[in-house]
C-alpha positions as a printed NumPy array, in Angstrom:
array([[  0.061,   0.046,   0.188],
       [  1.19 ,   3.548,  -0.887],
       [  1.375,   6.008,   1.958],
       [ -0.124,   9.378,   1.784],
       [ -0.009,  12.298,   4.302],
       [ -2.302,  15.304,   3.264],
       [ -4.171,  17.971,   4.896],
       [ -7.222,  19.67 ,   3.292],
       [ -8.271,  23.65 ,   4.205],
       [ -6.462,  23.42 ,   7.689],
       [ -6.752,  26.561,   9.969],
       [ -5.459,  26.356,  13.169],
       [ -6.012,  29.021,  15.375],
       [ -5.195,  28.72 ,  19.203],
       [ -6.064,  31.228,  21.813],
       [ -7.482,  33.054,  19.461],
       [ -4.44 ,  33.641,  17.075],
       [ -4.749,  32.845,  13.405],
       [ -1.675,  30.049,  12.762],
       [ -2.556,  28.083,  10.131],
       [ -4.796,  29.507,   7.425],
       [ -6.587,  27.566,   4.362],
       [ -3.084,  25.151,   3.996],
       [ -3.096,  21.885,   2.059],
       [ -0.354,  19.584,   1.066],
       [ -0.093,  16.591,   0.233],
       [  3.227,  13.979,   0.387],
       [  2.89 ,  10.722,  -1.002],
       [  5.077,   7.632,   0.104],
       [  8.978,   7.505,  -1.67 ],
       [  9.353,  11.194,  -1.327],
       [ 10.398,  13.931,   0.723],
       [  8.539,  17.052,   0.803],
       [ 10.44 ,  20.47 ,   2.255],
       [  7.894,  22.721,   4.196],
       [  9.542,  26.294,   4.353],
       [  9.441,  29.405,   5.96 ],
       [ 10.882,  32.177,   8.033],
       [ 10.121,  31.572,  11.68 ],
       [  6.349,  32.082,  12.806],
       [  5.597,  31.033,   9.357],
       [  3.636,  27.877,  10.62 ],
       [  5.664,  25.308,   9.914],
       [  6.29 ,  23.653,  13.364],
       [  2.119,  24.098,  13.48 ],
       [  1.555,  21.816,  10.081],
       [  4.15 ,  19.647,  11.39 ],
       [  2.396,  19.14 ,  14.602],
       [ -0.694,  18.565,  12.603],
       [  0.105,  16.232,  10.648],
       [  1.367,  14.235,  13.441],
       [ -2.275,  14.578,  15.327],
       [ -0.642,  16.566,  17.914],
       [ -2.75 ,  18.953,  17.646],
       [ -6.452,  19.426,  16.809],
       [ -7.109,  22.107,  14.138],
       [ -9.703,  24.854,  14.238],
       [-11.08 ,  23.04 ,  10.634],
       [-10.548,  21.033,   7.994],
       [ -8.691,  18.133,   8.624],
       [ -5.178,  15.866,   8.449],
       [ -4.778,  12.556,   6.668],
       [ -2.785,   9.42 ,   7.144],
       [ -3.981,   7.586,   3.86 ],
       [ -7.88 ,   8.331,   3.96 ],
       [ -7.72 ,   8.057,   7.687],
       [ -8.311,  11.414,  10.315],
       [ -4.716,  11.446,  11.682],
       [ -6.719,  12.42 ,  15.377],
       [ -8.849,   9.132,  15.115],
       [ -5.319,   7.128,  15.473],
       [ -2.598,   5.989,  12.933],
       [ -2.451,   2.375,  11.867],
       [  1.012,   3.247,  10.544],
       [  4.924,   3.584,  12.454],
       [  5.645,   7.399,  12.918],
       [  8.715,   8.405,  13.312],
       [  8.873,  12.1  ,  14.838],
       [ 11.89 ,  14.782,  14.861],
       [ 10.698,  17.207,  17.396],
       [ 11.724,  21.614,  17.63 ],
       [ 12.579,  20.687,  21.303],
       [ 13.945,  17.419,  20.899],
       [ 11.057,  15.341,  22.968],
       [ 13.774,  13.307,  24.981],
       [ 13.833,  12.458,  27.954],
       [ 16.762,  14.22 ,  30.348],
       [ 17.125,  11.472,  32.921],
       [ 17.75 ,   8.547,  30.274],
       [ 21.153,   8.179,  28.482],
       [ 21.486,   8.722,  24.467],
       [ 20.824,   5.442,  23.632],
       [ 17.814,   4.497,  26.064],
       [ 16.272,   7.709,  24.334],
       [ 16.299,   5.411,  21.433],
       [ 15.346,   2.144,  22.638],
       [ 11.829,   3.638,  24.37 ],
       [ 10.919,   3.542,  20.7  ],
       [ 11.603,   0.   ,  20.063],
       [ 10.089,  -1.042,  23.387],
       [  6.32 ,  -1.871,  21.913],
       [  7.302,  -4.232,  18.878],
       [  8.057,  -7.108,  20.947],
       [ 11.381,  -7.276,  20.278],
       [ 13.656,  -9.494,  22.007],
       [ 16.077,  -6.981,  24.361],
       [ 19.294,  -7.748,  22.754],
       [ 18.37 ,  -6.579,  19.448],
       [ 16.854,  -3.368,  20.379],
       [ 20.082,  -2.663,  21.833],
       [ 21.627,  -3.536,  19.17 ],
       [ 19.431,  -1.597,  16.877],
       [ 19.116,   1.885,  19.084],
       [ 23.539,   1.138,  18.681],
       [ 22.998,   1.057,  14.749],
       [ 21.003,   4.082,  14.606],
       [ 22.83 ,   6.391,  17.334],
       [ 26.216,   5.226,  15.062],
       [ 24.263,   6.274,  12.025],
       [ 24.085,   9.308,  12.741],
       [ 27.495,   9.894,  14.776],
       [ 26.951,   9.383,  18.235],
       [ 28.3  ,   5.508,  18.664],
       [ 30.862,   6.618,  21.231],
       [ 28.493,   8.916,  23.322],
       [ 25.638,   5.824,  23.197],
       [ 25.881,   5.737,  27.088],
       [ 26.308,   9.599,  27.809],
       [ 23.144,  11.41 ,  29.231],
       [ 21.292,  13.983,  26.889],
       [ 21.847,  16.403,  29.707],
       [ 25.511,  16.137,  28.769],
       [ 25.081,  16.573,  25.279],
       [ 25.553,  19.445,  22.887],
       [ 21.823,  21.106,  21.714],
       [ 23.357,  19.391,  18.011],
       [ 23.937,  16.034,  19.385],
       [ 20.627,  15.749,  20.849],
       [ 19.114,  16.291,  17.656],
       [ 21.133,  13.452,  16.119],
       [ 19.927,  11.59 ,  19.046],
       [ 16.519,  12.239,  18.028],
       [ 16.837,  11.602,  14.187],
       [ 18.264,   8.735,  15.289],
       [ 14.575,   7.957,  17.447],
       [ 12.46 ,   8.459,  15.103],
       [ 14.237,   5.767,  12.488],
       [ 15.348,   3.213,  14.397],
       [ 11.711,   1.588,  13.843],
       [ 12.26 ,   1.909,  10.178],
       [  8.891,   4.284,  10.284],
       [  5.986,   4.573,   7.234],
       [  5.863,   8.565,   7.796],
       [  8.772,  10.878,   8.956],
       [  7.488,  14.613,  10.206],
       [ 10.721,  16.797,  11.026],
       [ 10.974,  19.288,  12.086],
       [ 14.59 ,  21.412,  11.385],
       [ 16.518,  18.201,  11.77 ],
       [ 19.707,  19.168,  10.795],
       [ 19.693,  22.569,  12.54 ],
       [ 22.9  ,  22.721,  14.253],
       [ 24.686,  20.563,  12.455],
       [ 28.061,  20.572,  10.65 ],
       [ 27.915,  20.158,   6.906],
       [ 29.054,  16.375,   6.687],
       [ 26.448,  15.783,   9.769],
       [ 23.835,  17.432,   7.537],
       [ 24.642,  15.605,   4.163],
       [ 24.53 ,  11.883,   6.698],
       [ 21.167,  13.013,   7.918],
       [ 19.931,  13.796,   4.48 ],
       [ 20.947,  10.492,   3.368],
       [ 19.12 ,   8.51 ,   6.477],
       [ 15.914,  10.632,   5.529],
       [ 16.573,   9.308,   1.816],
       [ 17.161,   6.227,   2.405],
       [ 13.62 ,   6.28 ,   4.08 ],
       [ 12.216,   7.612,   1.276],
       [ 13.533,   4.889,  -0.64 ],
       [ 12.233,   2.344,   1.779],
       [  8.673,   3.681,   1.022],
       [  8.316,   6.231,   3.233],
       [  6.787,   9.332,   3.556],
       [  9.363,  12.186,   4.649],
       [  8.161,  15.605,   5.571],
       [ 10.781,  17.81 ,   6.543],
       [ 10.129,  21.397,   8.123],
       [ 13.253,  23.633,   7.426],
       [ 15.054,  26.892,   6.653],
       [ 17.602,  25.486,   5.074],
       [ 18.85 ,  26.066,   1.218],
       [ 20.719,  22.858,   1.752],
       [ 17.798,  20.747,   2.902],
       [ 15.75 ,  22.331,   0.572],
       [ 17.624,  20.864,  -2.359],
       [ 18.061,  17.354,  -1.29 ],
       [ 13.804,  17.013,  -0.959],
       [ 12.07 ,  16.549,  -4.328],
       [  9.533,  19.435,  -3.796],
       [  8.76 ,  22.277,  -2.13 ],
       [  5.79 ,  23.832,  -0.087],
       [  6.226,  27.578,   1.251],
       [  4.397,  29.002,   3.817],
       [  4.815,  32.757,   4.691],
       [  2.436,  33.966,   7.819],
       [  0.342,  31.089,   7.95 ],
       [ -0.791,  30.681,   4.15 ],
       [  0.584,  28.972,   0.974],
       [  2.542,  30.679,  -0.99 ],
       [  1.915,  29.826,  -4.836]])
């Protein structure tokens, strides 16, 4: 089955402030979609609505033909703007959490988490508490956690922030590999290098689509 992430005429108006207005998007399995725009344009809010982390004021977000607020039957990998890590856990433990519900043997959970951290260049820091990591390193832990389950849908908010050029290319290669495996990959970014690595771009400005 070909996965599709879409939104129709989304309006998001928390506390009376219009953040998104009449936004429709569509991304299919096998492609990387860049959601661009300046700070405050609504990129993070759009990803939150696509993930079902927030409810729109109007319109709906879907995975395939099912509204995301009705619950998702797909594996979802999220890279949040604020990392979303558990500060008292190590880098490895944060990644292992994503695998705990899959019925894997503990040894396989540890092995897959270790491989995911190695893929983002953090193999030597697996046992380090995330409180001891830099912002860029925490972002890489979040990327490893998002991808370790081989998700059907990847929603990533500024996943290459605070990364050097080599690490940025490494992360983008991991997202491309996920898309080639059949995942839908949506990346919110203001980085032109990330946009260039994606297949399509949807631009926002002041909460509206830029035509």
